[in-house]
C-alpha positions in Angstrom: 18.3 32.0 -10.1 20.5 34.1 -12.4 23.7 32.2 -11.5 22.4 28.7 -12.2 24.1 26.9 -15.1 22.2 24.3 -17.0 24.1 21.6 -19.0 23.1 18.7 -21.1 24.7 15.6 -19.5 25.7 12.4 -21.1 26.0 9.0 -19.5 29.6 9.5 -18.5 28.8 12.8 -16.8 26.0 11.3 -14.6 28.5 10.7 -11.9 28.6 14.4 -11.1 25.0 14.1 -10.0 25.3 10.6 -8.4 23.9 11.9 -5.1 20.6 12.8 -6.8 20.1 9.6 -8.7 18.9 6.0 -8.2 21.7 3.4 -8.2 20.7 2.0 -11.6 20.5 5.4 -13.4 23.5 4.5 -15.6 22.0 1.2 -16.7 18.7 3.0 -17.6 20.5 5.6 -19.7 20.1 4.7 -23.4 20.5 6.4 -26.8 17.0 7.9 -26.4 17.7 9.4 -22.9 18.1 13.1 -22.5 19.5 14.6 -19.2 20.0 18.1 -18.1 21.9 19.0 -14.9 21.9 22.2 -12.9 25.2 23.6 -11.5 25.7 26.5 -9.1 28.9 28.5 -8.6 30.4 28.1 -5.2 33.7 29.8 -4.4 35.9 28.8 -7.3 34.0 25.7 -8.5 30.6 24.5 -9.5 28.5 22.2 -7.4 25.6 20.0 -8.6 22.2 21.4 -7.7 19.7 19.2 -9.5 19.0 17.1 -12.6 16.1 16.2 -14.9 16.1 13.0 -17.1 13.7 11.8 -19.7 13.4 9.3 -22.6 12.3 10.0 -26.1 9.6 7.5 -26.8 7.8 7.5 -30.1 7.0 11.3 -30.5 6.9 12.2 -26.8 9.6 12.8 -24.2 8.6 11.1 -21.0 10.3 12.5 -17.9 11.6 9.8 -15.6 13.4 11.8 -12.9 13.5 15.3 -11.5 15.5 16.1 -8.4 16.8 19.2 -6.7 19.2 19.2 -3.8 17.0 19.5 -0.6 19.1 22.4 0.7 18.5 24.4 -2.5 14.7 23.9 -3.0 12.2 26.8 -3.3 14.8 28.8 -5.2 13.5 28.2 -8.8 16.0 25.5 -9.7 13.4 22.9 -10.6 11.4 25.4 -12.6 14.5 26.5 -14.6 15.5 22.9 -15.2 12.0 22.1 -16.6 11.8 25.3 -18.7 15.2 24.6 -20.2 14.3 20.9 -20.8 10.9 21.8 -22.5 12.5 24.4 -24.7 15.2 21.9 -25.8 12.5 19.3 -26.5 10.4 21.7 -28.5 13.3 22.2 -30.9 13.3 18.4 -31.8 11.2 18.3 -35.0 9.5 15.0 -34.2 8.7 15.7 -30.6 5.0 16.6 -29.9 5.3 17.2 -26.2 6.6 16.3 -22.7 4.9 14.1 -20.2 5.5 12.7 -16.7 3.8 10.0 -14.7 3.3 11.3 -11.1 2.3 9.2 -8.0 -0.7 10.4 -6.1 1.3 10.5 -2.8 3.5 13.3 -4.2 1.0 16.2 -4.1 3.8 18.8 -4.2 5.1 17.3 -7.4 1.6 17.3 -8.9 1.1 20.9 -7.9 4.5 21.8 -9.4 3.6 20.4 -12.9 0.1 22.0 -12.6 1.7 25.4 -12.0 4.0 24.8 -15.0 0.8 24.6 -17.2 0.9 20.9 -17.8 -2.5 19.2 -18.4 -3.2 16.6 -15.6 -5.3 13.5 -15.9 -5.5 10.1 -14.3 -3.1 7.5 -15.7 -5.1 4.5 -16.9 -3.6 1.1 -16.1 -1.1 2.5 -13.6 -1.4 1.4 -9.9 1.1 0.6 -7.2 0.4 -2.0 -4.6 2.3 -2.2 -1.3 1.6 -5.2 1.0 3.2 -7.7 3.2 4.1 -11.1 1.8 1.3 -12.7 3.9 -1.3 -10.4 2.2 -0.3 -11.5 -1.3 -2.3 -14.3 -2.9 0.3 -16.3 -4.8 0.0 -19.9 -6.0 1.7 -22.5 -3.9 5.1 -23.7 -5.0 5.0 -26.6 -7.5 6.8 -29.8 -6.9 8.4 -32.4 -9.1 9.6 -31.4 -12.5 8.6 -27.7 -12.0 11.3 -27.2 -9.4 13.9 -28.4 -11.9 12.9 -25.7 -14.3 13.2 -22.8 -11.8 16.5 -21.1 -11.4 18.0 -18.0 -9.7 18.6 -15.2 -12.1 22.4 -15.1 -11.4 22.6 -18.8 -12.5 21.1 -18.2 -15.9 23.4 -18.1 -19.0 23.9 -14.6 -20.4 23.3 -16.2 -23.9 19.9 -17.4 -22.7 19.0 -13.9 -21.5 20.1 -12.2 -24.7 18.1 -14.7 -26.8 15.1 -14.1 -24.5 15.3 -10.3 -25.0 15.7 -10.7 -28.7 12.6 -12.8 -28.9 10.6 -10.3 -26.8 11.6 -7.4 -28.9 10.8 -9.3 -32.1 7.4 -10.5 -30.9 4.1 -9.0 -31.7 3.0 -9.1 -28.1 1.7 -5.8 -26.5 4.2 -5.8 -23.6 5.0 -3.0 -21.2 8.7 -3.4 -20.2 9.2 -2.3 -16.6 13.0 -2.8 -16.9 15.6 -1.8 -19.4 17.3 -4.4 -21.6 19.8 -5.9 -21.4 18.8 -7.7 -18.1 21.8 -7.7 -15.9 21.7 -9.9 -12.8 23.7 -7.4 -10.8 20.9 -4.9 -11.1 18.4 -7.1 -9.4 18.0 -9.1 -6.2 19.4 -12.6 -6.0 15.9 -13.7 -5.1 14.8 -13.1 -8.8 13.7 -16.3 -10.5 13.6 -17.7 -14.0 11.6 -20.6 -15.5 13.9 -22.3 -17.9 12.4 -24.7 -20.5 15.5 -26.2 -22.0 17.3 -23.1 -23.3 14.1 -21.0 -23.5 13.0 -18.7 -20.7 9.2 -19.2 -20.3 8.8 -16.9 -17.2 10.8 -14.4 -15.3 10.3 -12.6 -12.0 12.7 -9.7 -11.4 12.9 -8.3 -7.9 14.7 -5.3 -6.5 15.6 -4.5 -3.0 13.7 -1.4 -1.8 12.4 0.5 1.2 8.7 0.3 1.5 6.2 2.5 3.3 3.2 0.5 4.4 -0.3 1.5 5.4 0.8 1.9 9.1 3.3 4.5 8.0 6.3 2.4 8.9 9.2 2.0 6.5 10.9 -1.4 6.1 13.3 -3.2 3.9 11.4 -5.2 1.2 11.2 -6.1 -2.4 9.8 -4.5 -5.5 8.5 -6.6 -8.3 10.3 -4.8 -11.1 8.9 -7.0 -13.9 6.9 -10.2 -14.4 6.7 -12.1 -17.7 5.1 -15.4 -18.6 4.9 -17.0 -22.0 1.5 -17.6 -23.4 2.8 -20.9 -24.7 3.4 -22.1 -21.1 0.7 -20.8 -18.9 1.9 -22.7 -15.8 5.4 -21.2 -15.9 4.6 -17.8 -14.3 2.5 -19.4 -11.6 5.3 -21.8 -10.8 7.8 -18.9 -10.5 5.5 -16.9 -8.3 4.9 -19.9 -6.0 8.6 -20.6 -5.7 9.3 -16.9 -5.0 6.7 -16.8 -2.2 8.2 -19.9 -0.6 11.7 -18.7 -0.8 10.9 -15.2 0.5 8.9 -16.6 3.4 11.7 -18.9 4.5 14.4 -16.3 4.3 12.6 -13.1 5.4 9.4 -14.1 7.0 5.7 -13.4 6.3 6.0 -9.7 7.1 8.5 -8.8 4.4 7.0 -5.9 2.3 6.3 -6.3 -1.5 5.5 -3.6 -4.0 4.2 -4.0 -7.5 3.4 -1.3 -10.1 1.1 -2.0 -13.0 1.8 -0.6 -16.4 -1.3 -1.5 -18.4 -4.7 -3.2 -18.2 -3.3 -6.7 -18.3 -1.0 -6.1 -15.4 -3.9 -4.4 -13.5 -5.7 -7.8 -13.8 -2.6 -9.5 -12.4 -2.3 -7.0 -9.6 -5.9 -7.7 -8.6 -5.1 -11.4 -8.5 -2.0 -10.9 -6.4 -3.5 -8.3 -4.1 -7.2 -9.1 -4.0 -9.2 -6.2 -2.3 -6.0 -4.5 -1.3 -5.6 -0.7 -1.3 -3.4 0.7 -4.1 -2.0 4.1 -5.1 -2.8 5.6 -8.4 -0.9 8.0 -10.7 -1.5 11.1 -12.7 -0.2 12.0 -16.1 1.2 15.5 -16.6 1.3 16.4 -20.3 2.5 19.6 -22.1 1.8 19.5 -25.9 3.9 21.7 -28.2 0.9 22.4 -30.4 -2.8 22.0 -30.3 -3.8 18.4 -31.0 
């Protein structure tokens, strides 16, 4: 489209494209985030038409979000956004390419990146499970002193959370962070739990409210496990948090409440298999466009 206008958007300008974004897009926007918005002239003003967002990680820009207004699709807006974004990324001296992780249940999106000459391959260590609470195999809630250590996320001191984040970032552990830091309780469900050992967080379960499509095709309100962490120095802490979460969710929402969990690496795949033994999962493809032969 000749009349489309593409603009680099900063965090303060995201509000213009709010209808196209997830609620926590502002919290996910960091110093390494690059966003480009599409605007279309209408009468005497400009209206938002689409947006693309990515993060510069190491020497790659990973696309996290691409959305075009439903009423304006099939008009080349997505293609123009991606071309502009790739050209801008190619001008960054340290950037070797652009990539995106695509769910298998979005074949149109996979076809789009294929048509844009991206290389497609299966994403190792990436799965998404969707099941009802009754189908999850979680350890039973612990009693006694364990219960005294488990707290709701909103009740945890911000100082404890900041100290926990600092320790995580300074550790030598190979962790895949499924959520941005700082962890803000308002960004997560009140059902999120923390195992507090004195002033030290030994385990954390971050849940988000979401809408889930299950195997029967029905959509229902449920919870997404946004991030799970357990300290290697306290191997019982994560099991205790999971057990307490299952008990709490069953009491408040029943056995049929849907739960989703997306793995990020091989270790979280192992955890996924333990939580959802024998359960069907969705996989992901990686779309990658290198700026030079590697």
